C-alpha positions in Angstrom: 39.7 -137.8 -25.2 38.3 -135.4 -22.6 38.0 -131.7 -22.9 40.5 -131.2 -20.1 43.2 -133.4 -21.8 42.7 -131.7 -25.1 43.2 -128.3 -23.4 46.3 -129.5 -21.6 47.9 -130.8 -24.8 47.2 -127.7 -26.8 48.2 -125.4 -24.0 51.5 -127.3 -23.4 52.4 -127.0 -27.1 51.6 -123.3 -27.1 53.3 -122.5 -23.8 56.5 -124.4 -24.6 56.7 -122.9 -28.1 56.3 -119.3 -26.9 58.7 -119.8 -24.0 61.3 -121.2 -26.4 60.7 -118.2 -28.7 61.8 -115.9 -25.9 64.6 -118.1 -24.6 66.3 -119.0 -27.9 69.3 -117.0 -28.9 70.3 -118.9 -32.0 67.7 -117.4 -34.4 66.1 -120.8 -35.0 62.8 -120.5 -33.0 61.4 -117.4 -34.7 61.6 -119.1 -38.1 59.0 -121.7 -37.0 57.2 -120.1 -34.1 56.9 -116.4 -34.7 53.2 -116.9 -35.5 52.6 -117.8 -31.8 53.4 -114.2 -30.8 51.3 -112.8 -33.7 48.1 -114.6 -32.6 48.0 -112.8 -29.3 44.9 -110.6 -29.3 46.3 -107.2 -28.1 49.3 -107.4 -30.4 47.1 -108.3 -33.3 44.9 -105.3 -32.6 47.9 -102.9 -32.5 49.3 -104.5 -35.7 45.9 -104.2 -37.3 46.1 -107.9 -38.2 42.4 -108.2 -39.2 42.6 -111.9 -40.0 43.9 -112.9 -36.6 41.5 -110.5 -34.8 38.5 -111.9 -36.6 39.7 -115.5 -36.1 40.1 -115.1 -32.4 36.7 -113.5 -32.0 35.0 -116.2 -34.0 36.9 -118.8 -31.9 35.5 -117.2 -28.8 32.0 -117.0 -30.1 32.1 -120.7 -30.9 34.1 -122.2 -28.1 34.1 -119.6 -25.3 37.3 -118.1 -23.7 39.6 -120.9 -24.8 42.1 -118.1 -25.8 42.8 -117.6 -22.1 43.5 -121.2 -21.4 45.1 -122.4 -24.6 46.7 -119.4 -26.4 47.6 -116.8 -23.8 51.0 -117.8 -22.2 50.3 -115.8 -19.0 47.0 -117.7 -18.5 48.7 -121.0 -19.1 51.5 -120.1 -16.6 48.8 -119.3 -14.0 47.3 -122.7 -14.6 50.6 -124.3 -13.8 50.8 -122.4 -10.4 47.1 -123.2 -9.8 47.7 -126.9 -10.5 50.6 -126.8 -7.9 48.2 -125.2 -5.5 45.6 -127.9 -6.0 48.1 -130.6 -5.3 48.9 -128.9 -2.0 45.2 -128.6 -1.1 42.5 -130.3 -3.2 39.0 -128.8 -3.7 40.3 -125.3 -2.7 38.2 -123.0 -4.8 34.8 -121.3 -4.1 32.2 -119.5 -6.1 32.4 -115.7 -6.1 30.3 -113.1 -7.9 31.9 -111.3 -10.9 33.6 -108.0 -10.1 32.0 -106.3 -13.1 32.7 -102.7 -12.2 36.4 -103.4 -11.4 36.8 -105.3 -14.7 35.2 -102.6 -16.7 37.1 -99.9 -14.9 40.5 -101.6 -15.6 39.5 -102.1 -19.3 38.5 -98.4 -19.6 41.8 -97.2 -18.1 43.6 -99.6 -20.4 41.9 -98.3 -23.6 42.4 -94.7 -22.5 46.1 -95.4 -21.9 46.5 -96.8 -25.4 44.7 -93.8 -27.0 46.7 -91.3 -25.0 50.0 -93.1 -25.3 50.6 -94.0 -21.6 52.8 -96.9 -22.6 54.0 -97.9 -19.2 50.5 -98.5 -17.9 49.6 -100.5 -21.0 52.6 -102.7 -20.6 51.9 -103.4 -16.9 48.4 -104.6 -17.7 48.9 -106.5 -21.0 49.1 -110.3 -20.3 51.3 -111.4 -23.2 53.7 -108.5 -22.4 53.9 -109.5 -18.8 54.8 -113.1 -19.7 57.4 -111.8 -22.3 59.2 -109.7 -19.7 59.2 -112.6 -17.2 60.7 -114.9 -19.9 63.2 -112.4 -21.1 64.4 -111.0 -17.7 64.0 -114.0 -15.4 63.9 -117.2 -17.4 66.3 -116.4 -20.3 69.4 -115.7 -18.0 68.8 -119.1 -16.3 68.5 -120.8 -19.7 71.7 -119.1 -21.0 73.6 -120.1 -17.8 72.6 -123.7 -18.3 73.6 -123.5 -22.0 77.0 -122.2 -21.0 77.5 -125.1 -18.6 76.7 -127.5 -21.5 79.0 -125.4 -23.8 81.9 -125.8 -21.3 81.3 -129.5 -21.1 81.1 -129.8 -24.9 84.3 -127.8 -25.3 86.1 -130.2 -23.0 85.2 -133.0 -25.4 86.1 -130.9 -28.5 82.4 -130.7 -29.5 80.6 -127.7 -31.0 77.1 -128.9 -30.1 76.7 -125.9 -27.9 78.4 -122.5 -27.8 78.8 -119.8 -25.2 76.5 -116.8 -24.9 76.9 -113.9 -22.6 74.6 -113.5 -19.6 74.2 -109.9 -18.8 71.8 -107.5 -17.0 69.9 -105.5 -19.6 67.9 -103.4 -17.1 67.7 -103.6 -13.3 64.3 -101.8 -13.4 62.8 -104.3 -15.9 64.2 -107.2 -14.0 62.7 -106.0 -10.7 59.3 -105.4 -12.4 59.3 -108.8 -14.0 60.3 -110.6 -10.8 57.6 -108.8 -8.9 55.0 -109.6 -11.5 56.0 -113.3 -11.4 55.7 -113.3 -7.6 52.3 -111.6 -7.5 50.8 -113.8 -10.2 52.3 -117.0 -8.6 50.7 -116.2 -5.3 47.3 -115.2 -6.7 47.2 -118.3 -8.9 48.4 -120.6 -6.1 45.7 -119.4 -3.8 42.8 -118.4 -6.0 43.4 -119.6 -9.5 42.3 -117.1 -12.2 42.0 -114.0 -10.0 44.2 -111.9 -12.3 42.4 -113.1 -15.5 38.9 -112.3 -14.2 39.5 -109.1 -12.3 42.5 -107.3 -13.9 43.3 -108.6 -17.3 41.8 -106.3 -20.0 42.1 -108.9 -22.7 40.1 -111.4 -20.6 37.4 -108.7 -20.0 37.2 -107.9 -23.7 36.8 -111.5 -24.6 34.1 -112.0 -21.9 31.7 -109.8 -23.9 31.9 -112.4 -26.7 32.1 -115.5 -24.5 28.7 -114.6 -23.1 27.2 -115.5 -26.5 29.4 -118.5 -27.3 27.8 -121.5 -28.8 29.6 -124.2 -26.8 29.4 -123.7 -23.0 29.7 -125.7 -19.8 26.1 -126.6 -18.9 24.3 -128.3 -16.1 22.0 -131.3 -16.3 20.0 -130.5 -13.1 18.5 -134.0 -13.0 21.9 -135.6 -12.6 23.4 -133.0 -10.2 23.6 -134.1 -6.6 24.8 -130.7 -5.3 28.1 -132.2 -4.1 29.9 -128.9 -4.9 32.9 -130.6 -6.4 32.5 -128.5 -9.6 32.6 -125.3 -7.7 35.5 -126.4 -5.6 37.5 -127.2 -8.7 36.7 -124.1 -10.7 39.8 -121.9 -10.8 37.7 -119.1 -12.4 35.3 -119.2 -9.4 32.4 -119.0 -11.9 30.3 -122.1 -11.1 27.5 -121.8 -8.6 26.4 -125.3 -7.9 23.5 -124.0 -5.7 21.8 -122.4 -8.7 23.3 -124.7 -11.3 24.7 -121.8 -13.2 28.1 -121.2 -15.0 29.2 -117.6 -15.7 30.4 -117.9 -19.3 32.0 -114.5 -19.2 34.6 -115.8 -16.7 34.8 -119.5 -17.7 38.0 -120.3 -19.5 36.8 -123.7 -20.6 39.5 -125.6 -18.8 37.4 -128.8 -18.3 38.4 -129.2 -14.7 34.8 -129.1 -13.5 33.7 -131.9 -15.9 36.6 -134.0 -14.8 35.7 -133.5 -11.1 32.0 -134.2 -11.5 31.3 -137.8 -10.5 27.7 -137.9 -11.7 28.1 -136.6 -15.3 26.0 -133.6 -14.5 28.2 -131.2 -16.5 28.7 -131.2 -20.3 30.5 -128.9 -22.8 27.6 -128.5 -25.2 25.8 -126.2 -27.6 22.5 -127.6 -26.5 20.1 -126.2 -23.9 19.5 -128.0 -20.6 16.2 -129.5 -21.9 17.9 -131.2 -24.8 20.9 -132.6 -23.0 19.2 -135.9 -22.2 18.4 -136.5 -25.8 22.0 -136.4 -26.9 23.5 -138.5 -24.1 23.7 -141.6 -26.3 25.9 -139.7 -28.8 27.8 -137.7 -26.2 31.1 -139.4 -27.0 30.7 -138.7 -30.7 29.9 -135.1 -30.0 33.0 -134.8 -27.8 35.1 -136.1 -30.6 33.6 -133.6 -33.0 34.2 -130.8 -30.6 37.7 -131.9 -30.0 38.3 -131.9 -33.8 36.7 -128.5 -34.2 38.7 -127.0 -31.3 42.0 -128.3 -32.7 41.2 -127.3 -36.2 40.2 -123.8 -35.2 43.5 -123.3 -33.4 45.5 -124.7 -36.2 43.7 -122.5 -38.7 44.4 -119.4 -36.6 48.0 -120.4 -36.4 48.2 -120.9 -40.2 46.6 -117.6 -40.9 49.2 -115.8 -38.7 52.1 -117.7 -40.1 54.4 -115.5 -42.2 57.5 -116.3 -44.1 60.6 -115.8 -42.0 64.2 -115.7 -42.8 67.1 -116.6 -40.4 69.4 -113.6 -40.3 72.2 -113.7 -37.7 73.7 -110.3 -37.5 76.7 -111.5 -35.4 78.2 -109.8 -32.5 81.0 -107.2 -32.1 81.8 -107.2 -28.4 83.6 -104.4 -26.7 83.8 -104.5 -22.9 83.8 -101.7 -20.4 81.8 -99.2 -22.4 79.5 -96.7 -20.7 76.3 -95.5 -22.4 76.3 -91.8 -23.4 73.5 -89.4 -22.5 71.4 -89.3 -25.6 69.1 -86.4 -26.0 66.8 -88.6 -28.2 66.6 -92.4 -27.6 67.4 -94.6 -30.5 64.6 -97.0 -31.7 65.2 -99.9 -34.0 65.0 -99.6 -37.8 61.5 -100.4 -38.9 59.9 -98.6 -35.9 59.4 -95.6 -38.1 59.4 -93.1 -35.3 59.6 -92.7 -31.5 55.8 -92.0 -31.5 55.0 -95.2 -33.4 57.1 -97.2 -30.9 55.5 -95.5 -27.9 51.9 -96.1 -29.1 52.2 -99.6 -30.5 54.8 -101.3 -28.4 53.5 -103.5 -25.6 56.8 -104.0 -24.0 56.8 -107.8 -24.5 60.6 -107.6 -25.1 60.6 -110.4 -27.7 62.8 -108.2 -29.9 65.2 -107.7 -27.0 65.5 -111.4 -26.3 66.0 -112.2 -30.1 68.6 -109.4 -30.9 71.8 -111.2 -31.9 73.9 -108.1 -31.6 72.9 -107.3 -28.0 72.0 -103.7 -28.9 68.4 -103.7 -27.7 67.5 -103.3 -24.0 64.5 -102.1 -22.0 64.2 -98.4 -21.4 64.2 -97.1 -17.8 62.5 -93.9 -18.8 59.1 -93.6 -17.3 57.3 -92.6 -20.5 58.9 -95.5 -22.4 59.4 -97.9 -19.6 60.4 -101.4 -20.7 60.1 -100.6 -24.4 63.2 -101.4 -26.5 65.9 -98.8 -27.0 69.2 -99.1 -28.8 72.6 -98.7 -27.1 76.0 -99.7 -28.5 78.1 -100.8 -25.5 78.0 -104.5 -26.5 77.6 -104.4 -30.2 76.2 -102.4 -33.1 73.1 -102.7 -35.3 74.3 -104.7 -38.3 72.8 -103.5 -41.5 72.1 -107.0 -42.7 70.2 -108.1 -39.5 66.4 -107.6 -39.5 65.4 -110.1 -36.8 63.7 -107.6 -34.5 61.4 -106.5 -37.3 60.6 -110.2 -38.1 59.5 -111.1 -34.6 57.6 -108.0 -33.5 53.9 -109.0 -33.2 52.4 -105.5 -32.5 53.6 -103.6 -35.5 55.8 -101.4 -33.4 58.7 -102.5 -35.5 57.5 -103.0 -39.1 59.0 -105.7 -41.3 62.0 -104.2 -43.1 64.1 -105.5 -46.0 67.9 -105.5 -45.6 68.5 -103.1 -48.4 66.0 -100.7 -46.9 67.5 -101.0 -43.5 70.9 -100.2 -44.9 69.6 -96.9 -46.1 67.3 -96.0 -43.1 68.6 -93.3 -40.9 67.7 -93.8 -37.2 70.2 -91.3 -36.0 73.5 -89.7 -36.7 77.0 -89.9 -35.3 78.4 -87.0 -33.1 82.2 -86.6 -32.5 83.4 -85.7 -29.0 86.8 -84.1 -29.3 87.9 -84.4 -25.7 87.6 -88.3 -25.9 89.4 -88.9 -29.2 92.5 -91.0 -28.7 94.6 -89.3 -31.5 94.3 -86.1 -29.5 94.4 -87.5 -25.9 97.0 -90.2 -26.4 98.8 -89.1 -29.6 98.2 -92.3 -31.5 96.8 -93.1 -34.9 93.3 -94.6 -34.9 90.6 -94.3 -37.6 88.5 -97.2 -36.3 85.3 -95.3 -36.8 86.0 -94.4 -40.4 87.4 -97.9 -41.2 84.3 -99.7 -40.0 81.6 -97.3 -41.1 79.4 -99.3 -43.5 78.0 -96.3 -45.3 81.3 -94.3 -45.7 79.8 -91.5 -43.7 83.1 -90.9 -41.7 86.3 -89.5 -43.1 89.5 -88.9 -41.2 90.7 -85.3 -41.6 93.6 -83.3 -40.0 92.7 -82.0 -36.6 94.7 -78.9 -37.6 93.9 -78.0 -41.2 97.3 -76.3 -41.5 99.2 -79.4 -40.3 98.6 -82.4 -42.5 101.4 -84.3 -40.7 99.5 -84.0 -37.3 96.7 -86.0 -35.8 93.8 -87.1 -37.9 90.3 -87.0 -36.4 86.9 -88.1 -37.8 84.5 -85.8 -39.7 80.9 -87.1 -39.9 78.8 -86.6 -43.0 75.4 -86.6 -41.3 73.6 -87.0 -44.7 75.1 -90.4 -45.2 75.1 -91.7 -41.6 72.4 -94.2 -40.7 73.1 -94.4 -37.0 74.1 -98.1 -36.9 76.6 -97.5 -34.1 79.6 -99.3 -35.6 81.7 -96.2 -34.9 80.5 -95.8 -31.3 80.9 -99.5 -30.5 84.4 -100.0 -32.0 85.8 -96.7 -30.8 88.8 -97.6 -28.5 88.2 -94.7 -26.1 87.2 -95.7 -22.6 84.9 -95.4 -20.7 83.1 -93.0 -23.1 83.4 -93.3 -26.8 84.8 -90.4 -28.7 81.9 -90.8 -31.2 78.4 -91.7 -30.4 75.0 -91.8 -32.1 72.2 -89.3 -31.4 68.7 -90.6 -32.2 66.1 -89.1 -34.5 62.4 -88.7 -33.6 61.4 -89.8 -37.1 63.3 -92.2 -39.2 63.9 -91.5 -42.9 65.3 -93.3 -45.9 68.4 -91.8 -47.4 
């Protein structure tokens, strides 16, 4: 089996798995595929996942930048657009010199942004995050719409094979950024292949330092080369100069297209020098098989190391329509995120937690300092104490794994009562929804007038017991603004 075919098979499995991880709303995918998000390099660095970091660096030192063509979903997506471009016009690429200063400059800005907490810039440049936003904001609504069509058909035949799921706009800003990112990457990949990966992507630039010293590389056999230029014209990384018989290993993503295009067998994926290539031609097929085995084994080993035990936990949905989000002084971040600062500095804005949230309480922030990072709002549901899915899928450590019993006692905010909106006072009716549904018993109904026990009863909040789950805010019947809402805390604490 050729290098190119092996790469396509592994990349297809990875791409479909990660895409399904973002599209799935049933809670099934993350049980089996959460490791695919955790083997992304930037996310592993932010999560201080030493095993994955070392594994990826060793992988690069042995095989070159296969991360970019087999593991990174954004890189694989660009390959799809590039393949479509090649079908429209064959032999379309040319060699170009590396834009080293630009690449190093972008990497420097990226690192400084992480250190200083400029989350918005980090998220715009991070490759896995860009793909996550595209999958969540552009692809998932289409997937859900198709699911709902199948659900309607199944319902007609009294089948429960599919069930309806709401399609709703989480953030117009995030959707616009995701659509623009998809359009720009599609055009770049269609016209010039891996332009983004080898000029802008900070992860690609970081890996290029190690790929320079990789053991296995694409190498020329100058005696066989006829200078036909097909290798250069089929190199989407623009890193092969057929005139000098050189391959820039810092930009090569080991896709195998050049080997496939060469009609004279002048290119090999080998750990041997040019002088010794001739001596191994007789066993080239055996070596190829060994390299294929090593490549597959290395990727599977990395996946196994990243695999963690997951639990399916469907928090359910409490849907209340026509709610309007209140103006919170402090944004609410998910339980397990520890603090607003931890969320800001470690979240890459991939939005996997948002796409996986079964309660529909997570959505991308429109605030510039926290742009596209998840915040909680309770118009469509509330944060069920028994649901820990967002903490299970977060690959960057922005939301730490949290046990259900710990979440049930973690205070992310506290409820605040708004007298002018409360229906016992505005409409003269009995209510008590907030107190009845509070899972911690932090709300008690008391007389609005202490001297009139026969009058209206209104909620009194015990802030020491409130965990900020939002059940009161979500289930409050007042419209359009709830009579009780949750104000966030900068730092979470266990009560």
